[in-house]
C-alpha positions as CSV (number, residue, x, y, z in Angstrom):
1,M,22.8,-12.9,15.1
2,L,19.6,-11.2,14.0
3,D,16.4,-13.3,13.6
4,H,15.4,-11.1,10.7
5,E,16.8,-9.7,7.6
6,R,16.8,-6.0,6.7
7,T,15.7,-5.2,3.2
8,K,17.8,-3.1,0.9
9,D,15.7,0.0,1.4
10,L,16.4,-0.1,5.2
11,D,12.8,0.7,6.0
12,T,11.4,-2.8,6.3
13,V,12.4,-6.0,7.9
14,K,11.8,-9.3,6.1
15,R,10.8,-12.0,8.6
16,T,9.6,-15.5,8.1
17,L,6.4,-16.5,9.9
18,R,5.6,-20.1,10.5
19,N,1.8,-20.2,10.8
20,P,-0.3,-23.2,11.2
21,I,-2.0,-24.1,7.9
22,A,-5.5,-23.3,9.3
23,V,-4.3,-19.8,10.5
24,D,-2.7,-19.1,7.2
25,A,-5.8,-20.2,5.3
26,A,-7.9,-18.0,7.5
27,L,-5.6,-15.0,7.0
28,I,-5.8,-15.4,3.2
29,T,-9.6,-15.6,3.3
30,L,-9.9,-12.5,5.6
31,A,-7.4,-10.6,3.3
32,R,-9.4,-11.4,0.2
33,E,-12.6,-10.3,2.0
34,E,-10.9,-7.0,2.7
35,G,-9.5,-6.8,-0.9
36,V,-5.9,-6.8,0.2
37,D,-2.8,-8.9,-0.2
38,P,-2.3,-11.4,2.7
39,S,1.1,-10.0,3.5
40,E,-0.4,-6.5,3.7
41,Y,-3.2,-7.8,5.8
42,T,-0.8,-9.5,8.2
43,T,1.2,-6.3,8.5
44,E,-1.9,-4.3,9.4
45,I,-2.9,-6.8,12.1
46,L,0.6,-6.7,13.6
47,S,0.7,-2.9,13.4
48,R,-2.7,-2.6,15.1
49,H,-1.6,-5.0,17.9
50,V,1.6,-3.2,18.5
51,L,-0.2,0.2,18.7
52,Q,-2.9,-1.2,21.1
53,C,-0.2,-2.6,23.4
54,G,1.5,0.8,23.5
55,A,4.8,-0.7,22.5
56,L,5.9,2.2,20.2
57,D,7.2,5.6,21.2
58,K,5.0,8.6,20.3
59,I,6.8,9.4,17.0
60,D,6.6,5.8,15.7
61,A,3.0,5.4,16.8
62,K,2.1,8.6,15.0
63,Q,3.8,7.4,11.8
64,I,2.2,4.0,11.9
65,R,-1.3,5.5,12.5
66,A,-0.8,7.9,9.6
67,E,0.4,5.0,7.4
68,M,-2.7,2.9,8.3
69,A,-5.0,5.9,7.7
70,I,-3.5,6.7,4.2
71,K,-3.9,3.1,3.2
72,Q,-7.5,3.1,4.2
73,S,-8.0,6.4,2.4
74,A,-6.4,5.0,-0.8
75,R,-8.8,2.0,-0.7
76,A,-11.8,4.4,-0.4
77,L,-10.4,6.6,-3.2
78,A,-9.8,3.6,-5.5
79,K,-13.3,2.3,-4.9
80,S,-14.8,5.7,-5.6
81,I,-12.7,6.3,-8.8
82,C,-13.8,2.9,-10.2
83,A,-17.3,2.9,-8.9
84,R,-19.1,3.5,-12.2
85,K,-16.4,2.4,-14.7
86,F,-13.0,0.8,-14.3
87,D,-10.2,3.4,-14.8
88,S,-6.9,2.0,-15.9
89,H,-5.1,5.1,-14.4
90,V,-6.7,4.6,-11.0
91,T,-3.3,4.4,-9.3
92,L,-2.1,7.8,-10.6
93,K,-5.5,9.3,-9.7
94,V,-5.5,8.1,-6.1
95,F,-2.0,9.7,-5.6
96,Q,-3.2,12.9,-7.3
97,N,-6.3,12.9,-5.0
98,I,-4.0,12.5,-1.9
99,R,-1.9,15.4,-3.0
100,S,-4.8,17.7,-3.8
101,D,-6.6,17.1,-0.5
102,A,-4.9,19.1,2.2
103,T,-5.9,16.7,5.0
104,L,-4.9,13.6,3.1
105,Y,-1.6,15.1,2.0
106,E,-0.8,16.0,5.7
107,T,-1.6,12.4,6.6
108,Y,0.6,11.1,3.7
109,K,3.5,13.4,4.8
110,S,3.2,12.1,8.4
111,A,3.3,8.5,7.1
112,I,6.4,9.0,5.0
113,G,8.1,11.5,7.3
114,A,8.7,14.1,4.5
115,D,7.0,16.3,2.0
116,G,6.5,13.6,-0.6
117,L,8.7,15.0,-3.4
118,D,12.1,13.7,-2.1
119,R,13.0,10.8,-4.3
120,R,15.5,9.3,-1.8
121,N,13.0,8.5,1.0
122,P,12.9,4.8,1.6
123,T,9.8,5.1,3.7
124,Q,7.9,6.8,0.9
125,A,9.1,4.1,-1.6
126,R,7.9,1.3,0.7
127,I,4.5,3.0,1.3
128,N,4.0,3.9,-2.3
129,R,4.6,0.3,-3.3
130,S,2.2,-0.9,-0.7
131,L,-0.4,1.7,-1.8
132,G,0.0,0.5,-5.4
133,G,-0.7,-3.1,-4.3
134,I,-3.7,-2.0,-2.2
135,I,-5.2,0.0,-5.1
136,K,-4.7,-3.0,-7.5
137,A,-6.4,-5.4,-5.0
138,T,-9.2,-3.0,-4.1
139,V,-10.3,-2.6,-7.7
140,N,-9.6,-6.2,-8.7
141,G,-7.0,-5.0,-11.2
142,Q,-4.1,-6.6,-12.9
143,P,-1.2,-4.9,-14.7
144,R,-1.8,-4.0,-18.3
145,T,0.8,-5.6,-20.5
146,E,2.2,-5.1,-24.0
147,V,3.8,-8.1,-25.7
148,G,3.9,-9.9,-22.3
149,N,5.6,-7.0,-20.4
150,K,4.0,-4.8,-17.8
151,L,3.5,-1.3,-18.9
152,S,5.1,1.4,-16.8
153,I,4.3,5.1,-17.2
154,A,6.7,7.7,-15.9
155,V,5.3,10.9,-14.4
156,Q,6.8,14.1,-13.1
157,G,5.7,16.4,-10.3
158,E,3.7,13.6,-8.6
159,L,4.1,11.6,-5.4
160,I,5.1,8.7,-7.5
161,R,7.7,8.4,-10.3
162,T,6.0,5.7,-12.3
163,Y,2.9,3.6,-12.2
164,T,1.5,0.6,-14.0
165,P,-1.9,1.1,-15.7
166,L,-4.4,-1.6,-14.7
167,E,-7.1,-3.6,-16.4
168,K,-9.9,-5.4,-14.7
169,A,-8.8,-8.9,-13.6
170,A,-10.9,-11.8,-14.7
171,R,-11.1,-12.9,-11.0
172,N,-10.0,-11.7,-7.6
173,T,-6.2,-11.6,-7.5
174,A,-5.8,-10.6,-3.8
């Protein structure tokens, strides 16, 4: 019997962690300081540790390093885009910047293991969801809503199919 559950996209594993309360509180604090979701922060810590231990083969290590790099780049891009004025379309603009910068696009393709336009890539779907959350947390955004429902804008010819416009959150939501 497996001690974890595979998610439906087959690219991630859902695992329950039983942390002492003090450790969990510290992780939440550290994640907020970094402007990321606590789950994302924990994943980054575990990924760094596994890389440092040399526990991955070269192909997986390259993919994980690329994923970590593209996430860091997305944070920097989001901060830059919203530096002077909050931009509700920051998510789309980050992905457009990734695609238009040859170096970033190569890193993105290494992270997802494809060219970025294949809509059936579960790794791309997972990373794109993660990047969306990172962007939202980085700019302290929250989804724009209309009559209580999150807005979703469909796009074509982009690295993402849809995105949710953001608005500035009243407080830090990370």
